[in-house]
Structures are given as C-alpha cells and as structure tokens.
Backbone as numpy.savetxt, mean C-alpha at the origin, in Angstrom:
# Nx Ny Nz CAx CAy CAz Cx Cy Cz
-14.11 -21.64 15.10 -13.31 -20.54 15.61 -14.13 -19.39 15.61
-14.44 -18.80 16.62 -15.05 -17.23 16.52 -14.28 -16.00 16.58
-12.90 -16.19 16.23 -11.80 -15.04 16.47 -11.38 -14.39 14.93
-12.52 -15.31 14.03 -12.13 -14.83 12.54 -12.66 -13.50 12.36
-11.98 -12.54 11.65 -12.42 -11.21 11.60 -13.26 -11.00 10.56
-14.15 -9.99 10.67 -15.21 -9.77 9.58 -14.88 -9.23 8.39
-13.17 -9.12 8.22 -12.80 -8.76 6.88 -11.65 -9.76 6.65
-11.67 -10.17 5.59 -10.72 -11.06 5.07 -9.82 -10.88 3.54
-8.72 -11.19 3.48 -8.35 -10.70 1.97 -8.41 -11.89 1.41
-8.85 -11.73 0.30 -8.89 -12.98 -0.75 -8.02 -13.05 -1.52
-7.70 -11.94 -2.35 -6.44 -11.86 -3.39 -5.54 -10.69 -3.04
-4.48 -10.50 -3.86 -3.74 -9.28 -3.97 -2.66 -9.42 -5.06
-2.20 -8.40 -5.83 -1.27 -8.70 -6.63 -0.64 -7.07 -6.86
0.52 -7.10 -7.33 1.21 -5.98 -7.76 1.06 -5.61 -9.33
0.24 -4.60 -9.59 -0.15 -4.44 -11.04 0.89 -3.73 -11.84
1.75 -2.83 -10.77 2.64 -2.28 -11.67 3.89 -2.04 -10.57
5.17 -2.23 -11.25 6.25 -1.87 -10.15 7.58 -1.46 -11.19
8.01 -0.33 -10.45 9.30 -0.05 -11.42 10.18 0.77 -10.54
11.62 0.55 -10.80 12.65 1.16 -10.08 13.33 1.82 -11.23
13.39 3.34 -11.22 14.02 3.99 -12.34 15.40 4.77 -11.51
16.53 4.48 -11.73 17.36 5.24 -11.21 18.34 6.05 -12.25
19.07 6.98 -11.51 19.82 7.76 -12.60 21.25 7.27 -12.53
21.68 6.86 -11.58 22.84 5.74 -11.66 22.88 4.97 -10.51
23.91 4.27 -10.42 23.89 3.17 -9.16 23.90 4.00 -7.85
23.40 3.57 -6.96 23.21 4.13 -5.76 24.21 3.38 -4.91
25.04 3.88 -4.39 26.25 3.06 -3.25 25.59 2.90 -1.94
26.08 1.93 -1.44 25.78 1.68 0.01 26.35 2.68 0.80
25.86 3.01 1.91 26.27 3.88 2.74 25.71 5.41 2.50
25.19 5.75 1.53 24.80 6.98 0.91 23.91 7.71 1.87
23.69 9.00 2.19 22.48 9.40 3.41 21.64 9.44 2.06
20.65 8.83 2.27 19.39 8.73 1.42 18.09 9.29 1.96
17.41 10.27 1.38 16.19 11.15 1.68 15.07 10.55 0.98
13.92 9.80 1.62 13.09 9.47 0.93 11.90 10.12 0.94
11.37 10.65 -0.31 9.83 11.29 -0.20 8.88 10.46 -0.70
7.93 10.34 0.22 6.66 9.30 -0.51 5.40 9.73 -0.65
4.89 9.68 -1.74 3.57 9.91 -1.96 2.62 8.80 -2.12
1.58 8.81 -1.37 0.59 7.43 -1.23 -0.85 8.08 -1.55
-1.30 6.94 -2.47 -2.76 7.18 -2.80 -3.46 5.84 -2.62
-4.89 5.85 -2.42 -5.56 4.69 -2.14 -7.01 5.11 -2.82
-7.46 3.94 -3.29 -8.97 3.89 -3.84 -9.62 2.95 -3.70
-11.06 2.89 -3.48 -12.02 1.99 -3.43 -12.44 1.70 -5.04
-12.21 0.62 -5.63 -12.29 0.61 -6.91 -13.91 0.07 -7.20
-14.18 -0.76 -6.36 -15.81 -1.69 -6.65 -16.04 -2.25 -5.12
-17.39 -2.09 -4.94 -17.98 -3.16 -3.56 -19.31 -3.75 -4.35
-19.04 -4.79 -3.96 -20.33 -5.80 -4.46 -20.95 -6.55 -3.24
-22.43 -6.77 -3.53 -22.86 -7.78 -2.24 -23.12 -9.20 -3.14
-22.82 -10.14 -2.60 -22.74 -11.53 -3.16 -23.10 -12.70 -2.10
-24.19 -13.22 -2.42 -24.70 -13.90 -1.31 -24.81 -13.26 0.24
-25.26 -12.00 0.07 -25.31 -11.20 1.24 -23.87 -10.94 1.78
-22.67 -11.38 1.28 -21.40 -11.05 1.91 -20.93 -10.01 0.84
-20.08 -9.10 1.36 -19.44 -8.12 0.57 -18.16 -8.37 0.06
-18.08 -8.07 -1.42 -16.48 -8.20 -1.93 -16.02 -6.62 -2.45
-15.04 -6.25 -1.78 -14.59 -4.96 -2.30 -13.18 -4.87 -3.01
-12.96 -4.14 -3.86 -11.42 -4.21 -4.65 -10.80 -2.81 -4.38
-9.74 -3.01 -3.66 -9.29 -1.61 -3.51 -7.57 -1.65 -4.10
-7.11 -0.65 -4.18 -5.84 -0.37 -4.75 -4.92 0.81 -3.91
-3.76 0.51 -3.89 -2.88 1.68 -3.31 -1.70 1.89 -3.91
-1.27 3.04 -4.11 0.42 3.16 -4.99 0.77 3.81 -3.93
2.25 3.66 -4.11 3.40 4.45 -3.31 4.29 5.12 -4.47
4.47 6.18 -4.55 5.59 6.76 -5.37 6.77 7.41 -4.62
7.74 7.05 -4.87 8.69 7.23 -4.08 10.00 8.08 -4.74
10.48 9.36 -4.29 11.37 9.80 -4.67 12.58 9.72 -3.78
13.85 9.38 -4.68 15.36 8.97 -3.85 15.89 10.31 -3.99
16.29 10.84 -2.78 17.50 12.22 -3.16 18.64 11.85 -2.10
19.78 12.31 -2.21 20.88 12.57 -1.54 21.16 13.93 -1.64
21.12 14.59 -0.52 21.32 16.20 -0.24 20.20 16.62 -1.44
20.56 17.37 -2.22 19.47 17.83 -3.13 19.38 17.12 -4.56
20.24 16.21 -4.88 20.19 15.39 -6.23 19.35 14.31 -6.12
18.78 14.64 -7.25 17.63 13.14 -7.67 18.53 11.90 -8.04
17.95 10.88 -7.25 18.86 9.76 -7.43 17.78 8.82 -8.23
16.58 8.99 -8.32 15.73 8.17 -8.69 14.14 7.89 -8.19
13.53 7.17 -8.59 12.24 6.75 -8.37 11.66 5.38 -8.12
10.87 5.01 -7.43 10.24 3.75 -7.14 8.83 3.95 -7.32
7.89 3.16 -8.05 6.73 3.41 -8.16 6.34 1.73 -8.12
5.11 1.99 -7.14 4.48 0.73 -7.03 2.77 0.84 -6.98
2.04 -0.06 -7.57 0.78 -0.27 -7.59 -0.01 -1.53 -7.20
-0.49 -1.74 -5.90 -0.88 -3.04 -5.83 -2.55 -3.02 -5.54
-3.01 -4.08 -5.99 -4.64 -4.00 -6.01 -4.97 -5.24 -5.25
-6.06 -5.46 -4.44 -6.32 -6.52 -3.52 -8.06 -6.70 -3.45
-8.48 -7.72 -3.32 -9.98 -8.24 -2.90 -9.94 -8.60 -1.54
-11.06 -7.88 -1.08 -11.50 -8.32 0.46 -12.89 -8.55 0.38
-13.22 -9.52 1.39 -14.56 -9.82 1.71 -15.03 -9.63 3.04
-16.08 -9.29 3.11 -16.83 -8.76 4.28 -17.98 -9.44 4.80
-18.11 -9.83 5.99 -19.35 -10.74 6.68 -20.72 -9.78 6.49
-21.96 -10.53 6.24 -22.91 -9.97 5.53 -23.71 -9.10 7.11
-23.17 -9.47 8.20 -23.56 -8.54 9.31 -23.24 -6.81 9.41
-22.02 -6.93 8.64 -21.61 -5.71 8.34 -22.74 -4.94 7.30
-22.79 -3.37 7.85 -23.37 -2.66 6.76 -22.45 -2.13 5.73
-22.81 -1.65 4.47 -21.99 -1.26 3.49 -21.13 -0.02 3.83
-21.51 0.72 4.54 -20.96 1.84 5.29 -19.53 1.18 6.14
-20.13 0.29 6.85 -19.20 -0.38 7.86 -18.03 -1.16 6.84
-18.44 -1.86 6.07 -17.69 -2.60 5.25 -16.39 -1.58 4.17
-16.96 -0.55 3.99 -16.08 0.46 3.30 -15.03 1.11 4.56
-15.69 1.31 5.81 -14.61 1.86 6.77 -13.61 0.69 6.90
-13.97 -0.36 7.06 -12.96 -1.69 7.10 -12.02 -1.67 5.97
-12.33 -1.22 4.78 -11.49 -1.36 3.72 -10.61 -0.27 3.90
-11.14 0.78 4.18 -10.35 2.00 4.28 -9.15 1.69 5.34
-9.45 1.30 6.61 -8.73 1.09 7.76 -7.92 -0.10 7.70
-8.49 -1.24 7.44 -7.96 -2.37 7.73 -7.32 -3.00 6.33
-8.23 -2.68 5.34 -7.68 -3.08 4.13 -6.53 -2.40 3.56
-6.32 -0.98 3.73 -5.21 0.03 3.42 -4.04 -0.55 4.03
-4.08 -0.76 5.69 -3.17 -1.02 6.27 -2.39 -2.45 6.09
-3.37 -3.44 5.55 -2.74 -4.52 5.14 -2.00 -4.62 3.77
-2.65 -3.94 2.70 -1.70 -3.85 1.66 -0.71 -3.03 1.62
-0.62 -1.80 2.71 0.41 -1.01 2.55 1.51 -1.93 3.18
1.27 -2.98 4.21 2.32 -3.74 4.68 3.10 -4.56 3.77
2.18 -4.85 2.79 2.65 -5.56 1.72 3.64 -5.13 0.80
3.14 -4.01 0.43 3.94 -2.87 -0.40 5.23 -2.36 0.33
5.28 -2.24 1.59 6.60 -1.91 2.12 7.35 -3.04 2.15
7.05 -4.38 2.48 7.65 -5.73 2.25 8.35 -5.73 0.74
7.42 -5.48 -0.20 7.74 -5.80 -1.61 9.15 -4.75 -2.10
8.77 -3.45 -1.45 10.00 -2.65 -1.43 11.02 -2.74 -0.96
10.97 -3.38 0.22 12.16 -3.56 0.76 12.92 -4.86 0.32
12.35 -5.75 -0.14 12.87 -6.92 -0.67 13.56 -6.86 -1.90
12.73 -5.85 -2.84 13.40 -5.54 -4.04 14.53 -4.71 -4.11
14.47 -3.78 -3.13 15.73 -2.82 -3.25 16.83 -3.73 -2.62
16.53 -4.57 -1.80 17.66 -5.50 -1.58 18.23 -6.16 -2.27
17.67 -6.93 -3.24 17.76 -7.84 -4.44 18.65 -7.07 -5.52
18.28 -5.72 -5.51 18.83 -4.91 -6.84 20.24 -4.41 -6.45
20.90 -4.60 -5.18 22.04 -4.16 -4.93 22.07 -2.82 -4.70
21.14 -2.13 -3.92 21.16 -0.78 -3.70 21.06 -0.75 -2.04
21.00 0.59 -1.38 20.48 0.56 -0.31 19.03 0.00 -0.07
18.77 -0.66 0.90 17.43 -1.09 1.44 16.52 0.22 1.74
15.35 0.18 1.06 14.75 1.33 1.29 13.47 0.92 2.25
13.43 1.23 3.25 12.30 0.95 4.06 11.52 2.17 4.23
10.33 2.14 3.64 9.32 3.22 3.79 8.60 3.10 5.10
8.40 4.55 5.84 7.86 4.89 7.01 6.20 4.01 6.91
5.82 3.38 8.31 4.42 3.35 8.25 3.44 4.26 8.31
2.17 4.38 7.73 1.32 5.35 7.70 0.30 5.06 9.04
0.14 6.10 9.27 -1.42 6.28 10.45 -2.51 6.45 9.54
-3.24 5.51 9.20 -4.33 5.41 8.14 -5.38 6.57 8.68
-5.83 6.44 9.86 -6.90 7.13 10.49 -6.47 8.60 10.21
-5.23 9.10 10.67 -5.24 10.42 10.23 -4.92 10.65 8.53
-4.43 9.32 7.76 -4.36 9.56 6.40 -6.02 9.95 5.95
-6.92 9.19 6.07 -8.22 9.59 5.80 -9.00 10.52 6.46
-8.73 11.15 7.29 -9.17 12.35 8.06 -8.74 13.58 7.45
-7.19 13.23 6.90 -6.64 14.69 6.25 -7.15 14.76 4.63
-7.58 13.37 4.11 -7.81 13.44 2.77 -9.33 13.78 2.62
-10.19 13.70 3.79 -11.77 14.02 3.73 -11.93 15.56 3.90
-10.86 16.45 4.34 -10.93 17.62 4.55 -11.18 18.42 3.19
C-alpha cells in the first residue's frame, strides 16, 4: 500500500490531567471557555535512517460564567512519531508541528469531552485550532 503517510504516531499518553472546580457546575449554565495552548518538540533522533520525534501539548482551560471563575482544566499529552528516511530533518520537524500537533490536539479534545461528560458537568468541547496560524503567530 503506497498511501501510508510519511509521519506515523507510535505512542501517546496523557501525562497530566486535572479538573479543579470551585463548586458543582450545573447543566444549562452559560459557560465561557478561555483556552491557553502550548506545544513543544522535546526530542528528535534518527534511528536506522528513520526519524523519531517526541512532542508534547498542553491545554489550560479556564471555565467562567459571567465574570465568575468556576474552575480550571489542565491536560498535558505526549506523543512519539516516526518519519520516513526520505524526509529531511526540517521537513520532519514541520510535519511534527502541523500533523503531530493536530493529531494530539484531537486526542486532547476527545479526552476533555469524555472526562467532563463522565464528571456530570456540562460537556466541554474545546475549539479546533488552526495550527498554521498558531505556529506563524508564535514565530513572530
């Protein structure tokens, strides 16, 4: 099969996760979500001519209603990706930024959605991120 991407996720895990609420958040409350997102490439190695890269991403979410602080959610996820030997290290780094960040961002969003649902609070659906703009803004 020739349709396999040059970047593959080998492993991922949630390293840190917490929900800290002031009080119970009732269903139906108008909830404002302020999200801070961070991304880092921790390590890139070349093994048998293929690349391996470890990345991490965090979401820090402030939950508010009107001007009242209701709580915070924090999650930090790490993942390891491999890249084909045909890539240069610069191309692999770009793929980690765009494809790797997008992949673990979706995993983080699903984790938050599921855990807030299981916590008997309003389900938190974090917005999708345009990682092209995200990295362009961070390079300025």
